[in-house]
C-alpha positions as CSV (number, residue, x, y, z in Angstrom):
1,M,144.9,91.2,121.9
2,R,144.6,92.4,125.5
3,H,148.3,91.7,126.0
4,T,149.2,93.7,122.9
5,K,147.3,96.7,124.3
6,Q,148.9,96.3,127.7
7,A,152.3,96.1,126.2
8,Q,151.6,99.2,124.1
9,N,150.4,101.1,127.2
10,I,153.6,100.2,129.0
11,T,155.7,101.3,126.0
12,N,153.8,104.5,125.7
13,R,154.4,105.3,129.4
14,F,158.1,104.5,128.9
15,R,158.2,106.8,125.9
16,E,156.7,109.6,128.0
17,L,159.4,109.2,130.7
18,I,162.1,109.3,128.1
19,E,160.7,112.3,126.3
20,N,160.1,114.1,129.6
21,A,163.7,113.6,130.4
22,G,164.6,115.3,127.1
23,D,165.8,112.2,125.3
24,T,164.5,110.4,122.3
25,L,164.7,106.9,120.8
26,P,164.0,105.7,117.3
27,V,160.4,104.5,116.8
28,N,161.6,101.0,115.9
29,H,163.1,100.7,119.4
30,Y,159.7,101.4,121.0
31,D,158.1,98.8,118.7
32,E,160.7,96.3,119.7
33,L,160.2,97.1,123.4
34,S,156.5,96.6,123.0
35,L,157.1,93.2,121.4
36,L,159.5,92.2,124.2
37,I,156.9,93.3,126.9
38,E,154.2,91.3,125.1
39,A,156.4,88.2,125.0
40,G,157.1,88.6,128.7
41,I,153.4,88.8,129.5
42,D,152.7,85.8,127.4
43,T,155.5,83.8,129.0
44,A,154.3,84.7,132.5
45,L,150.8,83.6,131.5
46,V,151.9,80.3,130.1
47,D,153.9,79.6,133.3
48,Y,150.9,80.4,135.4
49,I,148.6,78.2,133.3
50,E,151.2,75.3,133.5
51,K,151.3,75.6,137.3
52,M,147.5,75.6,137.4
53,A,147.4,72.5,135.2
54,D,149.8,70.8,137.5
55,K,147.5,71.6,140.5
56,L,144.5,70.3,138.6
57,E,146.3,67.1,137.7
58,T,147.1,66.6,141.4
59,M,143.6,67.3,142.4
60,A,142.2,64.9,139.8
61,H,144.6,62.2,141.1
62,D,143.4,62.8,144.7
63,V,139.8,62.6,143.6
64,R,140.4,59.4,141.8
65,N,142.1,57.9,144.9
66,S,139.2,59.1,147.1
67,A,136.7,57.5,144.7
68,E,138.6,54.2,144.8
69,F,138.6,54.3,148.6
70,F,134.8,54.7,148.7
71,E,134.2,51.9,146.2
72,Q,135.6,49.4,148.6
């Protein structure tokens, strides 16, 4: 839900810029823009989480190797 709100805030700011310039766009274009922004935020978040998971996997491997070293 937070991403939806952030996407809507960005869209609203863009709408203000367009309207301040004396232009207009149909409402459905703003709705579509909001969805595109939300999708971009979600994609960036998933990429970040995947990188974090890779780091955790590497750390877990290192811990396992260290534990094996101390068992000997």
